[in-house]
Backbone as ProteinMPNN parsed JSONL, in Angstrom:
{"seq_chain_A": "MVNCQVREQEGIVIIAVSGDVDLESSPKVRDVLLDCVGSKRPVLVDMSGVSYIDSSGVASLVEAHQSARKSKTTFALADVSQSAMRVLELARLDKVFTIHSSLAGALGDGG", "coords_chain_A": {"N_chain_A": [[0.993, -1.391, -0.137], [0.644, 1.936, -1.108], [1.178, 5.44, -0.622], [0.432, 9.023, -1.211], [0.88, 12.108, -0.755], [0.048, 15.3, -1.507], [1.317, 18.549, -1.521], [1.723, 22.32, -1.56], [4.282, 24.507, -0.836], [5.875, 27.43, -0.569], [5.423, 27.862, -3.354], [6.75, 25.276, -4.112], [5.706, 22.279, -5.139], [5.18, 19.782, -3.244], [5.651, 16.402, -2.999], [4.756, 13.909, -1.124], [5.614, 10.393, -0.733], [4.667, 7.465, 0.667], [5.296, 4.431, 2.258], [5.31, 1.061, 0.281], [6.715, 1.049, -2.865], [5.773, -0.558, -5.412], [5.371, -2.722, -8.207], [2.553, -3.117, -8.171], [1.633, -0.6, -7.009], [2.955, 1.421, -8.234], [2.284, 2.507, -10.42], [0.106, 4.337, -9.903], [1.723, 6.023, -8.057], [3.418, 6.927, -10.252], [1.271, 8.556, -11.831], [0.821, 10.727, -10.007], [3.101, 11.733, -9.974], [3.883, 12.698, -12.551], [1.67, 14.265, -13.066], [2.136, 16.536, -11.288], [4.499, 17.271, -12.236], [3.373, 18.095, -14.625], [2.338, 20.414, -13.909], [4.407, 22.545, -13.992], [5.4, 23.653, -12.405], [8.501, 23.637, -9.819], [9.222, 20.81, -8.561], [9.47, 18.636, -5.712], [10.297, 15.413, -4.117], [9.498, 13.815, -1.677], [10.956, 11.22, 0.24], [11.06, 10.034, 2.185], [9.131, 8.118, 3.709], [9.404, 6.016, 2.353], [9.087, 2.74, 2.609], [10.0, 0.524, 0.861], [11.019, 0.099, -2.241], [10.934, -0.871, -5.865], [12.026, -1.943, -9.165], [10.048, -0.916, -10.81], [8.982, 1.464, -9.621], [10.924, 2.991, -9.69], [11.574, 3.274, -11.991], [9.24, 4.97, -12.444], [9.813, 7.227, -10.963], [12.117, 8.271, -12.829], [11.038, 8.677, -15.102], [9.191, 10.604, -14.531], [11.445, 12.61, -13.867], [12.654, 12.972, -16.241], [10.459, 14.173, -17.946], [10.303, 16.361, -16.499], [12.588, 17.665, -17.037], [12.465, 17.892, -19.741], [10.251, 19.649, -19.715], [11.733, 21.675, -18.576], [11.589, 22.157, -15.854], [12.041, 22.001, -12.342], [12.947, 19.078, -10.666], [13.175, 16.905, -7.957], [14.476, 14.9, -5.153], [14.019, 14.452, -1.759], [15.131, 13.504, 1.612], [15.644, 10.715, 1.342], [14.942, 7.451, 1.923], [16.677, 5.257, 3.713], [16.518, 2.525, 2.629], [15.393, 2.765, 0.13], [17.434, 4.471, -1.204], [19.509, 2.893, -1.299], [18.513, 1.312, -3.557], [18.613, 3.157, -5.333], [21.223, 4.087, -5.377], [22.358, 1.479, -6.397], [21.539, 1.527, -8.774], [22.717, 3.312, -10.013], [21.822, 5.963, -9.744], [21.712, 7.809, -8.046], [23.244, 9.555, -8.835], [22.135, 10.542, -10.832], [19.66, 12.028, -10.159], [19.005, 15.084, -8.63], [19.285, 14.972, -5.383], [18.39, 15.856, -1.974], [19.359, 16.106, 1.501], [17.536, 16.291, 3.563], [14.09, 17.39, 3.796], [13.658, 19.991, 4.62], [16.075, 21.134, 4.315], [16.06, 21.311, 1.624], [13.979, 23.1, 0.744], [15.091, 25.075, 1.739], [17.413, 25.819, 0.182], [16.09, 26.541, -1.792], [14.599, 24.96, -3.527]], "CA_chain_A": [[0.028, -0.085, 0.194], [1.35, 3.287, -0.897], [0.179, 6.977, -0.061], [1.052, 10.099, -1.973], [0.479, 13.173, -0.066], [0.695, 16.451, -2.282], [0.843, 20.182, -1.026], [2.586, 23.4, -2.148], [5.145, 25.279, -0.126], [6.833, 28.647, -1.155], [5.572, 27.415, -4.919], [7.324, 24.465, -4.813], [5.059, 21.096, -5.375], [5.893, 18.678, -2.559], [4.894, 14.789, -3.156], [5.469, 12.995, 0.403], [5.184, 9.31, -0.863], [5.123, 6.771, 2.062], [4.828, 2.737, 1.728], [6.0, 0.327, -0.405], [6.396, 1.427, -4.278], [6.087, -1.698, -6.206], [4.6, -3.215, -9.387], [1.023, -3.126, -7.822], [1.319, 0.657, -6.689], [3.874, 2.277, -9.047], [1.199, 3.234, -11.418], [-0.324, 5.563, -8.929], [2.796, 6.95, -7.834], [3.648, 7.54, -11.388], [0.416, 9.051, -12.225], [0.627, 11.756, -9.037], [4.346, 12.566, -10.228], [3.516, 13.165, -13.65], [0.43, 15.372, -13.189], [2.556, 17.522, -10.68], [5.451, 17.633, -13.11], [2.91, 18.984, -15.775], [1.941, 21.792, -13.478], [5.447, 23.317, -14.609], [6.107, 24.398, -11.018], [9.127, 22.763, -9.361], [8.729, 19.442, -7.922], [10.286, 17.983, -4.472], [9.365, 14.274, -3.8], [9.904, 13.447, 0.021], [10.721, 9.893, 0.148], [11.069, 9.64, 3.715], [8.258, 7.306, 4.217], [9.406, 4.874, 1.387], [10.074, 1.747, 2.968], [10.485, -0.372, -0.279], [10.696, 0.647, -4.132], [11.724, -1.78, -6.737], [12.211, -1.04, -10.497], [8.827, -0.203, -11.469], [8.738, 2.538, -8.535], [12.155, 3.803, -10.011], [10.913, 3.841, -13.349], [8.29, 6.206, -12.377], [10.871, 8.44, -10.724], [13.105, 8.214, -13.919], [10.075, 8.947, -16.238], [9.094, 11.944, -13.964], [12.675, 13.566, -13.912], [12.798, 13.261, -17.724], [9.583, 14.729, -18.142], [10.532, 17.679, -15.833], [13.848, 18.277, -17.939], [11.695, 18.395, -21.127], [9.749, 21.174, -19.65], [12.637, 22.693, -17.866], [11.2, 22.264, -14.478], [12.988, 21.358, -11.142], [12.682, 17.704, -10.283], [14.275, 16.639, -6.808], [14.186, 14.263, -4.134], [14.612, 14.685, -0.594], [14.975, 13.192, 2.855], [15.4, 9.401, 0.876], [14.958, 6.408, 2.959], [17.989, 4.113, 3.333], [16.514, 1.289, 1.678], [15.249, 3.847, -1.392], [18.808, 5.413, -1.325], [20.291, 1.596, -1.591], [18.393, 0.865, -4.539], [19.01, 4.348, -6.332], [22.667, 3.881, -5.559], [22.754, 0.174, -7.1], [21.277, 1.871, -10.091], [23.659, 4.584, -10.274], [20.394, 7.136, -10.169], [22.006, 8.64, -6.836], [24.164, 10.763, -9.672], [21.432, 11.401, -11.782], [19.09, 12.908, -9.432], [18.938, 15.627, -7.285], [19.11, 14.499, -3.926], [18.609, 16.501, -0.736], [19.27, 15.147, 2.578], [16.452, 16.943, 4.288], [13.333, 18.04, 3.242], [13.743, 21.524, 5.164], [17.541, 21.963, 3.15], [15.699, 21.144, -0.023], [13.219, 23.971, 0.703], [16.028, 26.434, 2.111], [17.744, 25.657, -1.037], [14.965, 27.228, -2.97], [14.201, 23.844, -4.469]], "C_chain_A": [[0.913, 1.116, -0.05], [0.649, 4.38, -0.93], [0.796, 8.105, -0.698], [0.152, 11.025, -1.417], [0.713, 14.578, -1.051], [0.279, 17.815, -1.537], [1.847, 20.863, -1.85], [3.025, 24.462, -0.949], [5.915, 26.346, -1.113], [7.158, 28.439, -2.483], [6.169, 26.42, -5.357], [5.962, 23.174, -4.52], [5.847, 20.021, -4.523], [5.147, 17.601, -2.48], [5.688, 14.219, -1.862], [4.89, 11.656, -0.236], [5.705, 8.634, 0.526], [4.807, 5.086, 1.331], [5.572, 2.007, 0.84], [5.461, 0.573, -2.126], [6.856, 0.403, -5.242], [5.478, -1.82, -7.523], [3.358, -2.726, -9.236], [0.774, -1.365, -7.835], [2.035, 1.795, -7.351], [3.149, 3.092, -9.874], [0.718, 4.524, -10.907], [0.258, 6.595, -8.515], [3.055, 7.92, -9.328], [2.577, 8.931, -12.053], [0.399, 10.596, -11.424], [2.342, 12.48, -9.456], [4.188, 13.09, -11.553], [2.402, 14.37, -13.778], [1.061, 16.326, -12.517], [3.429, 17.944, -11.503], [4.724, 18.673, -14.258], [2.509, 19.948, -15.1], [3.011, 22.949, -13.747], [5.684, 23.977, -13.398], [7.157, 23.155, -10.657], [8.31, 21.672, -8.216], [9.731, 18.866, -6.674], [9.357, 16.561, -3.849], [10.234, 14.096, -2.343], [9.709, 11.95, 0.144], [11.451, 8.87, 1.48], [10.306, 8.327, 4.174], [8.214, 6.244, 3.526], [10.263, 3.625, 2.166], [10.42, 0.473, 1.874], [10.136, 0.179, -1.617], [11.378, -0.309, -4.961], [11.647, -1.337, -8.336], [11.311, -0.355, -11.085], [8.482, 1.115, -10.699], [10.058, 3.582, -9.209], [12.145, 4.215, -11.348], [10.142, 5.009, -13.423], [8.915, 7.395, -12.387], [11.62, 9.115, -11.766], [12.151, 8.883, -15.198], [9.594, 10.662, -15.942], [10.223, 13.189, -14.073], [12.726, 13.977, -15.476], [11.544, 14.005, -18.053], [9.618, 16.186, -17.948], [11.646, 18.32, -16.919], [13.351, 18.618, -19.317], [10.931, 19.558, -20.946], [10.168, 21.95, -18.897], [12.02, 23.101, -16.587], [12.003, 21.555, -13.369], [12.282, 20.178, -10.839], [13.459, 17.407, -9.244], [13.355, 15.748, -5.695], [14.66, 14.68, -2.852], [14.307, 13.671, 0.775], [14.57, 11.275, 2.226], [15.606, 8.407, 1.906], [16.123, 5.466, 2.721], [17.641, 3.04, 2.454], [15.969, 1.854, 0.128], [16.521, 3.957, -1.815], [19.7, 3.916, -1.835], [19.919, 1.365, -2.924], [18.946, 2.095, -5.721], [20.465, 4.083, -6.491], [23.141, 2.655, -6.431], [22.389, 0.558, -8.476], [21.914, 2.864, -10.596], [22.773, 5.992, -10.513], [20.924, 8.072, -9.065], [22.891, 9.987, -7.674], [23.388, 11.523, -10.599], [20.383, 12.446, -11.337], [19.396, 13.793, -8.556], [18.637, 15.595, -6.244], [19.404, 15.458, -2.596], [18.47, 15.696, 0.223], [18.274, 15.114, 3.226], [15.365, 17.857, 3.472], [13.324, 19.807, 3.472], [15.328, 22.074, 4.304], [17.111, 21.996, 1.944], [15.346, 22.553, -0.018], [14.432, 25.303, 1.082], [16.807, 26.574, 0.883], [17.226, 26.641, -1.889], [14.677, 26.214, -4.182], [15.349, 23.071, -5.198]], "O_chain_A": [[1.857, 1.33, 0.71], [-0.533, 4.324, -1.27], [2.022, 8.01, -0.651], [-1.072, 10.917, -1.489], [1.909, 14.777, -1.266], [-0.834, 18.074, -1.079], [2.63, 20.316, -2.625], [2.218, 25.105, -0.277], [6.428, 26.072, -2.198], [8.266, 28.581, -3.0], [6.336, 26.254, -6.565], [5.287, 23.372, -3.51], [6.88, 19.474, -4.906], [4.034, 17.669, -1.957], [6.903, 14.13, -1.687], [3.663, 11.658, -0.337], [6.649, 8.964, 1.244], [4.28, 4.757, 0.269], [6.693, 2.475, 0.637], [4.329, 0.39, -2.575], [7.959, 0.387, -5.789], [5.01, -0.761, -7.94], [2.948, -1.919, -10.07], [-0.104, -0.862, -8.535], [1.775, 2.968, -7.083], [3.391, 4.29, -10.014], [0.926, 5.611, -11.448], [-0.182, 7.744, -8.474], [2.938, 9.136, -9.477], [2.985, 9.966, -12.579], [0.026, 11.579, -12.064], [2.617, 13.65, -9.194], [4.47, 14.289, -11.563], [2.461, 15.266, -14.62], [0.706, 17.405, -12.993], [3.332, 19.155, -11.703], [5.231, 19.706, -14.694], [2.128, 20.777, -15.926], [2.656, 24.128, -13.743], [6.287, 25.045, -13.501], [6.931, 21.993, -10.995], [7.339, 21.727, -7.462], [10.91, 18.716, -6.994], [8.237, 16.556, -3.337], [11.439, 14.266, -2.157], [8.594, 11.429, 0.158], [11.983, 7.773, 1.65], [10.849, 7.548, 4.957], [7.32, 5.421, 3.724], [11.477, 3.49, 2.318], [11.127, -0.466, 2.241], [9.038, 0.636, -1.933], [12.55, -0.531, -4.655], [11.124, -0.25, -8.578], [11.534, 0.637, -11.779], [7.645, 1.845, -11.229], [10.011, 4.811, -9.147], [12.6, 5.271, -11.788], [10.292, 5.901, -14.257], [8.84, 8.317, -13.199], [11.808, 10.331, -11.725], [12.657, 9.521, -16.121], [9.608, 11.61, -16.728], [9.975, 14.374, -14.293], [12.823, 15.144, -15.855], [11.964, 14.849, -18.845], [9.213, 17.051, -18.724], [11.453, 19.38, -17.514], [13.818, 19.565, -19.951], [10.875, 20.425, -21.818], [9.49, 22.858, -18.415], [11.94, 24.289, -16.274], [12.59, 20.506, -13.636], [11.055, 20.217, -10.745], [14.648, 17.622, -9.478], [12.154, 15.796, -5.431], [15.732, 15.284, -2.818], [13.207, 13.125, 0.859], [13.548, 10.673, 2.555], [16.484, 8.595, 2.748], [16.417, 5.003, 1.618], [18.423, 2.664, 1.582], [16.237, 1.231, -0.9], [16.754, 3.484, -2.927], [20.511, 4.005, -2.757], [20.874, 1.18, -3.679], [19.566, 1.847, -6.756], [20.935, 3.872, -7.609], [24.163, 2.745, -7.112], [22.921, -0.078, -9.386], [21.605, 3.281, -11.712], [23.05, 6.878, -11.321], [20.537, 9.235, -9.178], [23.102, 11.103, -7.197], [23.632, 12.63, -11.079], [20.204, 13.507, -11.935], [20.084, 13.421, -7.606], [17.615, 16.204, -5.929], [20.555, 15.745, -2.264], [17.731, 14.713, 0.165], [17.884, 14.012, 3.61], [15.646, 18.785, 2.714], [13.034, 20.648, 2.622], [15.534, 23.19, 3.829], [17.709, 22.681, 1.115], [16.095, 23.339, -0.599], [14.381, 26.396, 0.518], [16.828, 27.746, 0.505], [17.87, 27.428, -2.581], [14.557, 26.482, -5.378], [15.08, 22.155, -5.975]]}, "name": "protein", "num_of_chains": 1, "seq": "MVNCQVREQEGIVIIAVSGDVDLESSPKVRDVLLDCVGSKRPVLVDMSGVSYIDSSGVASLVEAHQSARKSKTTFALADVSQSAMRVLELARLDKVFTIHSSLAGALGDGG"}
């Protein structure tokens, strides 16, 4: 079961994702990510509550990242849980995504 809470703060769309992002739940996460990226505002994904992410969840993040780049919108991850960070590091995506160590730090940086 995955949960995505969307809010806006300082002109930045913040998506708090929690739970398991797997084959069953990743379409929901993908839809939320792409919908928010489509708003043409900076997007910050709070991943502190992600307990598990598989390749389909990673693919959703990559697709949203690519969509944001095409529309020249900021897309970043923040407070990535240890288990999710391991997956990103294994796929070497920690070098692709902008990753902030904390949500507060990301907002302080202006997105």
